[in-house]
C-alpha positions as CSV (number, residue, x, y, z in Angstrom):
1,M,-93.1,-32.2,162.0
2,A,-90.9,-34.7,163.9
3,R,-92.1,-38.2,163.9
4,T,-92.7,-39.7,167.4
5,T,-91.9,-43.3,167.9
6,F,-94.1,-45.4,170.2
7,D,-92.7,-45.8,173.7
8,H,-94.2,-48.7,175.7
9,V,-93.5,-46.7,178.9
10,Q,-96.3,-44.4,177.9
11,G,-98.9,-47.2,178.3
12,L,-100.2,-48.7,181.5
13,R,-97.9,-50.7,183.7
14,K,-100.8,-52.9,185.1
15,A,-104.4,-53.6,184.3
16,A,-106.9,-56.4,184.8
17,G,-104.6,-58.4,187.1
18,F,-101.7,-58.4,184.5
19,K,-98.6,-56.3,184.2
20,L,-96.3,-55.1,181.4
21,G,-93.6,-57.6,180.6
22,Q,-95.4,-60.5,182.2
23,R,-95.2,-63.9,180.7
24,V,-98.6,-65.5,180.2
25,T,-100.3,-68.5,178.7
26,M,-102.5,-68.3,175.7
27,L,-106.0,-69.7,176.3
28,V,-107.1,-69.5,172.6
29,E,-105.6,-70.5,169.3
30,T,-104.4,-67.5,167.3
31,K,-102.9,-66.8,163.9
32,G,-100.6,-64.2,162.5
33,A,-97.6,-63.5,160.3
34,D,-94.1,-63.0,161.6
35,H,-91.7,-60.3,160.5
36,E,-90.8,-62.4,157.4
37,D,-94.6,-62.5,156.5
38,V,-94.7,-66.3,157.3
39,E,-98.2,-67.2,158.6
40,H,-98.2,-69.2,161.9
41,T,-101.0,-70.9,163.9
42,I,-100.3,-70.7,167.6
43,H,-102.2,-73.3,169.7
44,T,-103.6,-72.9,173.1
45,N,-101.2,-73.1,176.1
46,A,-98.5,-71.3,174.1
47,D,-96.3,-68.8,176.0
48,A,-96.7,-65.1,175.3
49,L,-95.3,-61.8,176.6
50,I,-97.3,-58.7,177.4
51,E,-95.6,-56.0,175.4
52,C,-98.0,-53.1,175.9
53,I,-101.2,-52.3,177.8
54,E,-103.2,-49.2,176.8
55,Q,-106.5,-47.6,177.6
56,L,-108.0,-46.6,174.2
57,A,-111.3,-44.9,173.4
58,P,-114.4,-47.2,173.0
59,P,-115.0,-49.6,171.5
60,Q,-111.4,-50.8,172.0
61,G,-111.1,-49.8,175.6
62,L,-108.4,-51.7,177.6
63,T,-106.0,-53.1,175.0
64,F,-103.2,-55.7,175.4
65,T,-100.5,-56.2,172.8
66,L,-98.9,-59.7,173.1
67,W,-95.8,-61.1,171.5
68,I,-96.1,-64.8,171.0
69,P,-92.7,-66.4,170.2
70,I,-92.2,-68.8,167.3
71,N,-88.4,-69.0,168.1
72,E,-87.6,-66.9,171.1
73,L,-83.8,-67.3,170.8
74,E,-84.0,-65.9,167.2
75,G,-86.4,-63.2,168.2
76,R,-89.1,-64.6,165.9
77,G,-92.7,-64.4,166.8
78,I,-96.1,-62.9,166.0
79,V,-97.9,-60.0,167.6
80,N,-101.6,-60.0,168.4
81,V,-103.7,-57.3,170.1
82,F,-106.7,-58.1,172.2
83,D,-109.1,-55.4,173.4
84,E,-112.4,-55.1,175.3
85,S,-114.4,-55.3,172.1
86,D,-113.1,-58.9,171.9
87,G,-114.1,-59.5,175.5
88,P,-112.2,-59.5,178.8
89,I,-108.5,-60.3,178.5
90,S,-109.0,-63.2,180.9
91,N,-110.8,-65.0,178.0
92,F,-107.5,-65.0,176.1
93,I,-104.6,-65.2,178.5
94,K,-103.9,-66.4,182.1
95,A,-100.9,-65.9,184.4
96,K,-98.1,-68.3,183.7
97,E,-98.1,-71.1,186.3
98,K,-95.1,-71.2,188.5
99,S,-93.0,-74.4,188.0
């Protein structure tokens, strides 16, 4: 059987007032390991990028995958997933303020 790779285009383009590829601000502290397995703590007000929006079966429901850069120029960051079982996405991110 051929292996299917995940295609972000198969997810939702918009949901809950946010859109795929949108830069957002984190409202909560979050932790995770980067691709080198180095653990990072990301503080509130950090920038993030919406990488994927999916509608999954309950209890996950509406699910947002966020990439939170550690060093964006080097492509280093962590990935966290927030879903409806955690609460509304607006508890975790907000639209980036225009400067």
